[in-house]
C-alpha positions in Angstrom: 0.0 0.0 0.0 1.1 3.6 -0.2 3.5 4.9 2.4 5.3 8.1 3.4 9.1 8.1 3.4 11.0 10.5 5.7 13.5 12.8 4.1 17.1 11.4 4.0 19.8 12.9 6.3 21.3 14.6 3.3 18.2 16.6 2.5 18.2 18.0 6.1 21.4 19.9 5.5 21.4 23.0 3.3 24.2 23.6 0.8 25.5 26.5 3.0 26.2 24.1 5.8 23.4 25.5 8.0 21.5 22.6 9.6 18.1 23.8 8.6 15.5 21.1 8.6 13.6 20.6 5.4 10.1 19.6 6.1 9.6 17.9 2.7 8.7 14.3 2.8 8.5 11.9 -0.2 5.0 10.6 -0.1 3.8 7.8 -2.3 0.3 8.7 -3.4 -0.3 6.2 -6.0 1.2 2.8 -6.8 0.7 0.4 -9.8 2.0 -3.1 -9.2 2.2 -5.7 -12.0 3.1 -9.3 -11.0 3.1 -12.6 -12.7 3.0 -16.3 -11.9 4.0 -18.3 -14.9 2.0 -16.8 -17.8 -0.6 -15.2 -15.6 -0.2 -11.5 -15.3 -2.0 -9.4 -12.7 -2.0 -5.6 -12.4 -3.2 -3.8 -9.2 -3.2 -0.2 -8.0 -3.4 1.5 -4.6 -3.9 5.0 -3.4 -2.8 6.8 -0.2 -5.7 6.6 2.3 -5.6 10.3 3.0 -5.9 11.2 -0.7 -8.9 8.9 -1.0 -10.6 10.6 1.9 -9.9 14.1 0.4 -11.5 13.3 -2.9 -15.1 14.0 -3.6 -17.2 11.0 -4.7 -17.2 12.0 -8.4 -13.4 12.6 -8.2 -12.9 9.2 -6.6 -15.0 7.6 -9.4 -12.9 9.3 -12.0 -9.7 8.1 -10.3 -11.1 4.5 -10.2 -12.0 4.6 -13.9 -8.7 6.0 -15.0 -6.7 3.6 -12.8 -8.7 0.7 -14.2 -7.6 1.8 -17.7 -3.9 2.2 -16.5 -3.8 -1.3 -15.0 -5.4 -2.8 -18.2 -2.8 -1.0 -20.4 0.2 -2.0 -18.2 -1.0 -5.5 -17.7 -1.6 -6.0 -21.4 1.8 -4.6 -22.3 3.5 -6.8 -19.7 1.6 -9.8 -21.0 2.6 -9.0 -24.6 6.3 -8.6 -23.6 6.1 -12.0 -21.9 4.6 -13.7 -25.0 7.6 -12.5 -27.1 10.2 -14.0 -24.7 11.3 -17.5 -25.3 10.7 -19.8 -22.3 13.7 -20.8 -20.4 14.9 -24.3 -21.1 14.5 -26.8 -18.3 17.6 -27.0 -16.2 19.4 -29.8 -14.4 19.4 -29.5 -10.7 
């Protein structure tokens, strides 16, 4: 699921050497995950819970519709790429 990542130690130091804290955090708002088992490809998406709460119902529906399209496109492209790859020959253990 989505997560917030605290700033690194390097980002807390300004170039001038003053140790001014930078309040910026890297926040993962949206994630698309494509996985496969054998020839089966699955695409999923997740959204940060706070972002979901902040959206109006019609905005949330629009996000869901768009992300369904994104996961279809990504999943289909991944599946096409897999179909063009020759299977690995069986090995000897």
